[in-house]
Kinemage of the C-alpha trace (Angstrom):
@kinemage 1
@onewidth
@group {chain A} dominant
@subgroup {mainchain}
@vectorlist {calphas} color= white
{ca unk a 1} P 61.724 -148.470 -232.042
{ca unk a 2} L 60.433 -151.667 -230.519
{ca unk a 3} L 61.644 -150.656 -226.954
{ca unk a 4} L 60.161 -147.325 -227.690
{ca unk a 5} L 56.885 -148.487 -229.187
{ca unk a 6} L 56.400 -150.839 -225.965
{ca unk a 7} L 57.155 -148.037 -223.432
{ca unk a 8} L 54.581 -145.888 -225.450
{ca unk a 9} L 52.219 -148.328 -224.937
{ca unk a 10} L 52.660 -148.992 -221.014
{ca unk a 11} L 52.222 -145.105 -220.647
{ca unk a 12} L 48.992 -145.279 -222.580
{ca unk a 13} L 47.602 -148.011 -221.022
{ca unk a 14} L 48.984 -146.603 -217.346
{ca unk a 15} L 49.220 -142.836 -217.338
{ca unk a 16} L 51.527 -141.030 -214.864
{ca unk a 17} L 48.851 -140.738 -212.061
{ca unk a 18} L 48.027 -144.380 -212.004
{ca unk a 19} L 51.735 -145.120 -211.685
{ca unk a 20} L 52.088 -142.576 -209.012
{ca unk a 21} L 49.235 -144.639 -207.315
{ca unk a 22} L 51.137 -147.568 -207.203
{ca unk a 23} L 54.142 -146.014 -205.272
{ca unk a 24} L 52.869 -143.638 -202.567
{ca unk a 25} L 56.246 -143.346 -201.070
{ca unk a 26} L 57.159 -140.187 -202.602
{ca unk a 27} L 54.413 -138.273 -200.884
{ca unk a 28} L 55.601 -139.365 -197.332
{ca unk a 29} L 57.841 -136.717 -195.560
{ca unk a 30} L 60.629 -137.508 -193.421
{ca unk a 31} L 60.715 -141.288 -194.763
{ca unk a 32} L 63.583 -143.405 -193.491
{ca unk a 33} L 62.187 -146.245 -194.997
{ca unk a 34} L 58.725 -147.268 -197.059
{ca unk a 35} L 57.423 -150.576 -197.705
{ca unk a 36} L 54.201 -152.294 -197.963
{ca unk a 37} L 51.943 -153.178 -195.034
{ca unk a 38} L 50.616 -156.226 -196.345
{ca unk a 39} L 53.255 -158.806 -194.677
{ca unk a 40} L 52.003 -157.624 -191.211
{ca unk a 41} L 48.549 -157.863 -191.981
{ca unk a 42} L 48.889 -161.256 -193.141
{ca unk a 43} L 49.991 -162.020 -190.066
{ca unk a 44} L 46.953 -160.778 -188.357
{ca unk a 45} L 44.646 -162.482 -190.591
{ca unk a 46} L 45.455 -165.889 -188.811
{ca unk a 47} L 44.143 -164.213 -185.474
{ca unk a 48} L 41.300 -162.511 -186.575
{ca unk a 49} L 38.288 -163.197 -189.000
{ca unk a 50} L 37.259 -159.716 -189.546
{ca unk a 51} L 40.661 -158.929 -190.585
{ca unk a 52} L 40.833 -161.813 -193.053
{ca unk a 53} L 37.363 -160.933 -194.621
{ca unk a 54} L 38.174 -157.296 -195.347
{ca unk a 55} L 41.509 -157.954 -196.538
{ca unk a 56} L 39.881 -160.666 -198.865
{ca unk a 57} L 37.743 -158.044 -200.713
{ca unk a 58} L 39.627 -154.828 -200.035
{ca unk a 59} L 38.578 -153.198 -203.219
{ca unk a 60} L 35.072 -153.464 -202.562
{ca unk a 61} L 35.622 -152.000 -199.006
{ca unk a 62} L 38.073 -149.147 -200.612
{ca unk a 63} L 40.375 -149.781 -197.721
{ca unk a 64} L 43.502 -147.578 -197.167
{ca unk a 65} L 46.143 -147.735 -194.687
{ca unk a 66} L 48.871 -146.275 -193.620
{ca unk a 67} L 51.031 -146.886 -190.896
{ca unk a 68} L 54.121 -145.171 -189.558
{ca unk a 69} L 56.569 -146.476 -187.099
{ca unk a 70} L 58.478 -143.882 -185.113
{ca unk a 71} L 62.015 -144.085 -184.062
{ca unk a 72} L 62.357 -141.547 -181.645
{ca unk a 73} L 65.705 -139.288 -181.870
{ca unk a 74} L 68.441 -140.090 -179.871
{ca unk a 75} L 69.998 -136.383 -179.534
{ca unk a 76} L 68.839 -133.090 -179.639
{ca unk a 77} L 68.409 -131.339 -182.981
{ca unk a 78} L 67.643 -134.658 -184.611
{ca unk a 79} L 64.332 -135.457 -186.142
{ca unk a 80} L 62.603 -138.670 -185.752
{ca unk a 81} L 63.112 -141.623 -188.054
{ca unk a 82} L 59.685 -142.324 -189.676
{ca unk a 83} L 59.284 -145.956 -190.871
{ca unk a 84} L 56.205 -145.906 -193.715
{ca unk a 85} L 53.964 -149.067 -194.053
{ca unk a 86} L 51.260 -148.645 -196.734
{ca unk a 87} L 48.273 -150.626 -198.265
{ca unk a 88} L 46.344 -149.547 -201.238
{ca unk a 89} L 47.164 -145.872 -200.536
{ca unk a 90} L 45.821 -144.087 -203.645
{ca unk a 91} L 46.062 -140.353 -203.271
{ca unk a 92} L 43.627 -139.928 -206.634
{ca unk a 93} L 40.900 -142.003 -205.333
{ca unk a 94} L 38.292 -140.057 -204.031
{ca unk a 95} L 36.380 -141.294 -200.823
{ca unk a 96} L 34.078 -138.742 -198.558
{ca unk a 97} L 36.130 -137.606 -195.522
{ca unk a 98} L 33.234 -137.059 -193.145
{ca unk a 99} L 34.454 -135.118 -190.048
{ca unk a 100} L 38.149 -135.593 -190.528
{ca unk a 101} L 38.064 -132.516 -192.388
{ca unk a 102} L 37.357 -130.802 -188.873
{ca unk a 103} L 40.958 -131.081 -187.722
{ca unk a 104} L 42.327 -128.854 -190.601
{ca unk a 105} L 39.463 -126.541 -189.965
{ca unk a 106} L 40.402 -126.391 -186.441
{ca unk a 107} L 44.263 -125.703 -187.034
{ca unk a 108} L 43.416 -123.087 -189.477
{ca unk a 109} L 41.128 -121.106 -187.442
{ca unk a 110} L 43.752 -120.549 -184.711
{ca unk a 111} L 46.075 -119.362 -187.765
{ca unk a 112} L 43.212 -116.963 -188.803
{ca unk a 113} L 42.881 -115.347 -185.285
{ca unk a 114} L 46.952 -114.896 -185.393
{ca unk a 115} L 46.650 -112.995 -188.799
{ca unk a 116} L 44.169 -110.584 -187.792
{ca unk a 117} L 46.748 -108.928 -185.415
{ca unk a 118} L 43.673 -107.589 -183.380
{ca unk a 119} L 44.639 -106.794 -179.733
{ca unk a 120} L 42.503 -108.976 -177.121
{ca unk a 121} L 41.596 -111.156 -180.165
{ca unk a 122} L 42.113 -115.008 -178.765
{ca unk a 123} L 40.736 -118.391 -179.022
{ca unk a 124} L 38.703 -117.399 -176.022
{ca unk a 125} L 37.442 -114.187 -177.336
{ca unk a 126} L 33.231 -114.299 -177.695
{ca unk a 127} L 32.178 -115.030 -181.182
{ca unk a 128} L 29.231 -113.907 -182.154
{ca unk a 129} L 27.602 -115.261 -185.353
{ca unk a 130} L 24.519 -113.558 -186.971
{ca unk a 131} L 22.505 -114.490 -189.989
{ca unk a 132} L 21.949 -112.848 -193.087
{ca unk a 133} L 19.682 -115.163 -195.134
{ca unk a 134} L 17.848 -118.368 -194.901
{ca unk a 135} L 18.821 -120.874 -194.276
{ca unk a 136} L 21.608 -119.293 -192.232
{ca unk a 137} L 21.448 -119.475 -188.187
{ca unk a 138} L 23.190 -117.207 -185.577
{ca unk a 139} L 24.755 -118.301 -182.604
{ca unk a 140} L 24.849 -115.939 -179.725
{ca unk a 141} L 25.173 -118.248 -176.813
{ca unk a 142} L 26.404 -121.710 -175.986
{ca unk a 143} L 25.162 -123.333 -172.600
{ca unk a 144} L 27.971 -126.012 -172.464
{ca unk a 145} L 30.659 -123.192 -172.302
{ca unk a 146} L 31.916 -122.276 -169.002
{ca unk a 147} L 31.001 -118.543 -169.864
{ca unk a 148} L 27.557 -119.280 -171.577
{ca unk a 149} L 29.037 -118.027 -174.820
{ca unk a 150} L 30.640 -119.071 -177.934
{ca unk a 151} L 34.129 -118.868 -178.836
{ca unk a 152} L 36.568 -120.104 -181.529
{ca unk a 153} L 38.345 -122.276 -178.386
{ca unk a 154} L 35.024 -123.732 -177.386
{ca unk a 155} L 34.069 -124.783 -180.837
{ca unk a 156} L 37.602 -126.568 -181.381
{ca unk a 157} L 37.120 -128.366 -178.006
{ca unk a 158} L 33.648 -129.747 -179.152
{ca unk a 159} L 35.126 -130.750 -182.202
{ca unk a 160} L 37.961 -132.825 -181.066
{ca unk a 161} L 35.585 -134.396 -178.157
{ca unk a 162} L 33.076 -135.491 -179.923
{ca unk a 163} L 33.296 -134.273 -183.350
{ca unk a 164} L 30.492 -131.722 -183.257
{ca unk a 165} L 29.114 -130.663 -186.059
{ca unk a 166} L 27.790 -126.873 -185.361
{ca unk a 167} L 31.490 -125.981 -183.869
{ca unk a 168} L 32.951 -127.076 -187.175
{ca unk a 169} L 30.089 -125.361 -189.307
{ca unk a 170} L 30.855 -121.946 -187.401
{ca unk a 171} L 34.498 -122.290 -188.079
{ca unk a 172} L 33.671 -122.648 -191.520
{ca unk a 173} L 31.359 -119.810 -191.636
{ca unk a 174} L 34.446 -117.566 -189.879
{ca unk a 175} L 37.181 -118.354 -192.398
{ca unk a 176} L 35.113 -118.841 -195.815
{ca unk a 177} L 35.776 -121.340 -198.548
{ca unk a 178} L 38.558 -119.199 -200.067
{ca unk a 179} L 40.766 -118.722 -197.102
{ca unk a 180} L 40.335 -122.358 -196.319
{ca unk a 181} L 41.287 -123.837 -199.608
{ca unk a 182} L 44.099 -121.463 -200.582
{ca unk a 183} L 45.736 -122.176 -197.285
{ca unk a 184} L 45.388 -125.799 -197.698
{ca unk a 185} L 46.794 -125.736 -201.077
{ca unk a 186} L 49.817 -123.423 -199.907
{ca unk a 187} L 50.637 -125.776 -197.145
{ca unk a 188} L 51.166 -128.722 -199.851
{ca unk a 189} L 47.645 -130.357 -198.879
{ca unk a 190} L 46.591 -130.164 -202.546
{ca unk a 191} L 44.188 -133.142 -202.411
{ca unk a 192} L 41.931 -131.693 -199.766
{ca unk a 193} L 38.751 -129.532 -200.525
{ca unk a 194} L 36.595 -128.419 -198.099
{ca unk a 195} L 33.388 -126.380 -199.413
{ca unk a 196} L 30.502 -127.274 -197.138
{ca unk a 197} L 28.880 -127.280 -193.856
{ca unk a 198} L 28.131 -130.278 -192.336
{ca unk a 199} L 25.016 -132.134 -191.690
{ca unk a 200} L 22.597 -129.054 -192.344
{ca unk a 201} L 20.288 -128.572 -195.400
{ca unk a 202} L 22.416 -126.187 -197.503
{ca unk a 203} L 23.054 -126.173 -201.386
{ca unk a 204} L 26.124 -125.303 -203.122
{ca unk a 205} L 24.740 -121.605 -203.365
{ca unk a 206} L 24.129 -121.396 -199.588
{ca unk a 207} L 27.525 -122.949 -198.969
{ca unk a 208} L 28.888 -119.958 -200.740
{ca unk a 209} L 27.691 -117.263 -198.462
{ca unk a 210} L 29.349 -116.768 -195.014
{ca unk a 211} L 27.533 -115.188 -192.039
{ca unk a 212} L 28.638 -111.876 -190.331
{ca unk a 213} L 30.486 -112.306 -187.251
{ca unk a 214} L 31.452 -110.365 -184.479
{ca unk a 215} L 34.126 -110.820 -181.722
{ca unk a 216} L 33.420 -108.669 -178.353
{ca unk a 217} L 35.433 -108.207 -175.113
{ca unk a 218} L 33.739 -109.017 -171.814
{ca unk a 219} L 32.166 -105.446 -171.720
{ca unk a 220} L 30.540 -106.216 -175.163
{ca unk a 221} L 32.672 -103.885 -177.262
{ca unk a 222} L 33.482 -104.987 -180.868
{ca unk a 223} L 36.990 -105.931 -181.305
{ca unk a 224} L 36.313 -107.218 -184.993
{ca unk a 225} L 33.413 -107.252 -187.287
{ca unk a 226} L 33.297 -109.666 -190.417
{ca unk a 227} L 30.090 -108.529 -192.679
{ca unk a 228} L 28.513 -111.256 -194.823
{ca unk a 229} L 30.907 -112.487 -197.403
{ca unk a 230} L 30.824 -114.557 -200.457
{ca unk a 231} L 32.356 -116.287 -203.433
{ca unk a 232} L 31.351 -116.722 -206.906
{ca unk a 233} L 32.195 -120.240 -207.343
{ca unk a 234} L 32.828 -123.272 -204.959
{ca unk a 235} L 35.836 -125.191 -204.665
{ca unk a 236} L 34.451 -128.277 -206.560
{ca unk a 237} L 35.939 -131.764 -207.448
{ca unk a 238} L 37.193 -131.528 -210.762
{ca unk a 239} L 37.006 -135.274 -211.447
{ca unk a 240} L 33.337 -135.132 -210.096
{ca unk a 241} L 33.352 -138.452 -208.263
{ca unk a 242} L 30.291 -140.179 -207.722
{ca unk a 243} L 29.375 -142.981 -205.532
{ca unk a 244} L 26.962 -145.964 -204.659
{ca unk a 245} L 24.244 -146.972 -207.410
{ca unk a 246} L 21.279 -144.848 -205.851
{ca unk a 247} L 20.422 -142.697 -202.815
{ca unk a 248} L 17.595 -140.891 -201.038
{ca unk a 249} L 16.825 -137.590 -201.063
{ca unk a 250} L 14.071 -136.050 -199.139
{ca unk a 251} L 12.508 -139.489 -199.016
{ca unk a 252} L 12.615 -140.259 -202.715
{ca unk a 253} L 14.916 -143.083 -204.091
{ca unk a 254} L 16.952 -141.623 -206.823
{ca unk a 255} L 18.302 -144.730 -209.015
{ca unk a 256} L 21.504 -143.414 -209.902
{ca unk a 257} L 25.083 -142.817 -208.427
{ca unk a 258} L 25.172 -139.775 -206.043
{ca unk a 259} L 27.307 -136.715 -207.006
{ca unk a 260} L 30.069 -135.657 -205.051
{ca unk a 261} L 31.303 -132.577 -207.063
{ca unk a 262} L 30.248 -130.283 -204.624
{ca unk a 263} L 31.030 -132.599 -201.520
{ca unk a 264} L 34.653 -132.284 -199.150
{ca unk a 265} L 37.299 -134.217 -200.241
{ca unk a 266} L 40.478 -135.113 -198.354
{ca unk a 267} L 43.069 -137.807 -199.408
{ca unk a 268} L 44.202 -140.435 -197.015
{ca unk a 269} L 47.964 -138.994 -197.406
{ca unk a 270} L 46.558 -135.502 -196.451
{ca unk a 271} L 44.770 -136.458 -193.525
{ca unk a 272} L 47.796 -138.158 -192.556
{ca unk a 273} L 49.994 -135.189 -193.030
{ca unk a 274} L 47.493 -132.661 -191.238
{ca unk a 275} L 47.843 -134.934 -188.251
{ca unk a 276} L 51.731 -135.241 -188.586
{ca unk a 277} L 52.004 -131.106 -188.901
{ca unk a 278} L 50.231 -131.055 -185.416
{ca unk a 279} L 52.266 -133.816 -183.719
{ca unk a 280} L 55.391 -133.206 -185.504
{ca unk a 281} L 55.484 -129.927 -187.489
{ca unk a 282} L 59.377 -130.166 -187.466
{ca unk a 283} L 58.999 -132.869 -190.260
{ca unk a 284} L 57.699 -130.005 -192.705
{ca unk a 285} L 58.954 -126.992 -194.402
{ca unk a 286} L 57.973 -124.053 -192.492
{ca unk a 287} L 55.420 -123.163 -195.186
{ca unk a 288} L 53.777 -125.939 -195.030
{ca unk a 289} L 53.225 -125.890 -191.250
{ca unk a 290} L 50.003 -124.240 -189.637
{ca unk a 291} L 51.065 -120.642 -188.831
{ca unk a 292} L 50.192 -121.398 -185.032
{ca unk a 293} L 51.942 -120.785 -181.828
{ca unk a 294} L 53.560 -123.334 -179.394
{ca unk a 295} L 50.579 -122.806 -176.640
{ca unk a 296} L 47.940 -123.132 -179.748
{ca unk a 297} L 49.556 -126.238 -181.031
{ca unk a 298} L 49.304 -127.569 -177.242
{ca unk a 299} L 45.905 -126.487 -176.849
{ca unk a 300} L 45.209 -128.632 -180.165
{ca unk a 301} L 46.917 -131.841 -178.630
{ca unk a 302} L 45.348 -131.416 -175.411
{ca unk a 303} L 41.780 -131.781 -176.621
{ca unk a 304} L 42.972 -134.246 -179.625
{ca unk a 305} L 43.885 -136.773 -176.917
{ca unk a 306} L 41.250 -135.663 -173.987
{ca unk a 307} L 38.432 -138.109 -173.443
{ca unk a 308} L 34.955 -137.098 -173.201
{ca unk a 309} L 34.682 -138.198 -169.498
{ca unk a 310} L 37.547 -135.843 -168.845
{ca unk a 311} L 35.835 -132.621 -170.095
{ca unk a 312} L 34.061 -130.336 -167.466
{ca unk a 313} L 32.939 -127.742 -170.329
{ca unk a 314} L 31.320 -129.396 -172.182
{ca unk a 315} L 30.463 -132.011 -170.084
{ca unk a 316} L 29.764 -135.592 -171.721
{ca unk a 317} L 28.224 -138.334 -169.756
{ca unk a 318} L 30.390 -141.478 -170.109
{ca unk a 319} L 27.594 -143.748 -170.632
{ca unk a 320} L 26.671 -141.823 -174.130
{ca unk a 321} L 30.126 -141.030 -174.948
{ca unk a 322} L 32.903 -143.627 -173.778
{ca unk a 323} L 36.475 -143.357 -174.506
{ca unk a 324} L 36.288 -145.018 -177.792
{ca unk a 325} L 33.434 -142.754 -178.981
{ca unk a 326} L 35.880 -141.065 -181.502
{ca unk a 327} L 38.665 -143.198 -181.051
{ca unk a 328} L 38.478 -146.043 -183.489
{ca unk a 329} L 41.759 -148.101 -183.276
{ca unk a 330} L 41.403 -149.407 -179.678
{ca unk a 331} L 39.238 -151.618 -177.886
{ca unk a 332} L 39.677 -150.387 -174.304
{ca unk a 333} L 38.559 -152.491 -171.633
{ca unk a 334} L 34.854 -154.243 -170.829
{ca unk a 335} L 34.061 -150.708 -170.100
{ca unk a 336} L 35.591 -149.298 -173.378
{ca unk a 337} L 38.065 -147.263 -171.268
{ca unk a 338} L 41.690 -146.437 -172.659
{ca unk a 339} L 44.418 -147.314 -170.167
{ca unk a 340} L 45.678 -144.219 -168.515
{ca unk a 341} L 49.223 -144.847 -170.282
{ca unk a 342} L 48.011 -144.809 -173.588
{ca unk a 343} L 48.134 -141.031 -175.193
{ca unk a 344} L 45.661 -141.139 -178.311
{ca unk a 345} L 45.697 -138.315 -180.138
{ca unk a 346} L 43.172 -138.271 -183.377
{ca unk a 347} L 40.373 -137.101 -185.488
{ca unk a 348} L 37.956 -139.465 -186.791
{ca unk a 349} L 35.101 -139.715 -189.585
{ca unk a 350} L 31.895 -141.299 -190.237
{ca unk a 351} L 29.608 -141.009 -193.068
{ca unk a 352} L 27.836 -142.338 -196.123
{ca unk a 353} L 29.366 -145.740 -195.055
{ca unk a 354} L 32.670 -144.575 -194.818
{ca unk a 355} L 34.662 -145.284 -191.301
{ca unk a 356} L 37.962 -143.233 -191.115
{ca unk a 357} L 40.609 -142.830 -188.116
{ca unk a 358} L 44.006 -140.595 -188.093
{ca unk a 359} L 45.829 -141.031 -185.024
{ca unk a 360} L 49.193 -140.625 -182.936
{ca unk a 361} L 48.973 -143.344 -180.408
{ca unk a 362} L 51.805 -143.258 -177.647
{ca unk a 363} L 52.071 -145.697 -175.005
{ca unk a 364} L 53.928 -144.285 -172.356
{ca unk a 365} L 54.413 -147.001 -170.062
{ca unk a 366} L 56.178 -149.148 -172.796
{ca unk a 367} L 57.999 -146.362 -174.728
{ca unk a 368} L 56.291 -146.853 -178.138
{ca unk a 369} L 54.331 -144.583 -180.699
{ca unk a 370} L 53.212 -144.785 -184.170
{ca unk a 371} L 50.991 -142.854 -186.459
{ca unk a 372} L 47.798 -144.866 -188.186
{ca unk a 373} L 45.705 -143.542 -190.674
{ca unk a 374} L 42.857 -145.744 -192.236
{ca unk a 375} L 39.943 -145.683 -194.375
{ca unk a 376} L 37.176 -148.283 -195.331
{ca unk a 377} L 33.889 -147.987 -196.955
{ca unk a 378} L 31.127 -150.061 -195.464
{ca unk a 379} L 27.915 -150.057 -197.871
{ca unk a 380} L 27.115 -153.404 -199.266
{ca unk a 381} L 23.833 -152.447 -200.672
{ca unk a 382} L 25.611 -149.348 -202.376
{ca unk a 383} L 22.279 -147.079 -201.547
{ca unk a 384} L 23.295 -143.895 -199.983
{ca unk a 385} L 21.229 -142.012 -197.269
{ca unk a 386} L 19.321 -145.313 -196.409
{ca unk a 387} L 21.100 -145.186 -192.989
{ca unk a 388} L 21.994 -149.061 -193.761
{ca unk a 389} L 25.589 -149.153 -193.497
{ca unk a 390} L 27.843 -151.670 -191.910
{ca unk a 391} L 29.889 -149.111 -189.927
{ca unk a 392} L 28.948 -150.747 -186.261
{ca unk a 393} L 29.537 -154.190 -187.712
{ca unk a 394} L 32.449 -154.053 -189.709
{ca unk a 395} L 33.717 -150.584 -190.236
{ca unk a 396} L 34.829 -149.737 -186.522
{ca unk a 397} L 35.521 -153.395 -185.521
{ca unk a 398} L 37.840 -153.629 -188.486
{ca unk a 399} L 39.764 -150.320 -187.173
{ca unk a 400} L 39.966 -151.714 -183.864
{ca unk a 401} L 41.198 -155.165 -185.159
{ca unk a 402} L 43.583 -153.268 -187.172
{ca unk a 403} L 45.029 -150.478 -184.319
{ca unk a 404} L 45.425 -153.497 -181.936
{ca unk a 405} L 47.282 -155.483 -184.416
{ca unk a 406} L 49.614 -153.139 -185.167
{ca unk a 407} L 49.998 -151.927 -181.270
{ca unk a 408} L 51.020 -155.796 -180.310
{ca unk a 409} L 53.342 -155.766 -183.293
{ca unk a 410} L 55.190 -152.546 -181.497
{ca unk a 411} L 54.972 -154.231 -178.541
{ca unk a 412} L 56.795 -157.481 -179.810
{ca unk a 413} L 59.300 -155.612 -181.731
{ca unk a 414} L 59.985 -153.819 -178.538
{ca unk a 415} L 60.483 -157.057 -176.482
{ca unk a 416} L 62.318 -158.865 -179.104
{ca unk a 417} L 64.931 -155.759 -179.338
{ca unk a 418} L 65.487 -156.280 -175.201
{ca unk a 419} L 65.892 -159.965 -175.588
């Protein structure tokens, strides 16, 4: 009885969700091994004052890191062996995912196109967005595309090249909340909610209405027309998360935490899983993969890897969009250029002081590859919407130090294996 009473006390003080947070390994697909990342990080502290600073206050920075070392298969038909290293990975902990939600939106948009089974409807088909009510806006042209017209494919290109907000919003309007969230849930991405457009003044009710949209062929004939659609209730965060101690709203300081109940959500594990579903779909059961063709998957990979200066449509000047503009884990040279042998597939995010990146980094010169996903929160004064964040002084530099440390560890491991 005494043992039972002690066990009951432990379960009362530490509910199952808390215990699960302490051991995230159960959430990782195709894991050959799973272990804490801290020993590797401690080596880096000796080389980097910034790493030491953030790790010493990791709770304040809400730091989470998931690093996956890859052993590529030696024979056809084998799966790669994945070795997971985790640091403070907490599936239940809320953070604002910023632009990282654009990656599942891009993959789902291609899946949605396939499901329409409409002759002539492709990612290059002209997509005309109309407006039914304020504050909706129309989109009948796109001067950055080669044709001057918008399309699902062109929106995805802009999303992956420079994290374009309008492109993401148009895909949100195309699919609507119900399709997006039910599909994410069906794929096992149960800690992700997408319930609003980005960087536009829409309230919850506005975000429950989705613009009328038409797809037309080169002659202007309508291939598919969608009326305005709506849902009765948004997909809200049931735990009603709040961040900070105060926030600005329309120029007024509100002296209370900011409510994120009707804001997007994506756990670090889910985000890492989206990246892996695109890079290595074979790691997941068929029903948990995005239902896209191989050519569509290669389209995503091409633009996840492409650097802004390599794009012609849209064109992005390197002076404004260096190689590291949306790729936070590596430093580049003095011009912020990455080596040609580094293939960096990723999606980043940055908002409300959160700095996030999820990447598959491959070094084709040395034959190494790894996944890395991380988030930290840089908002020392705990006031949101005041544009006083440490994203440039701490957030991005920390992720670059982290990525460089683990990349050097990969090179060292390779060297030791060849000795």
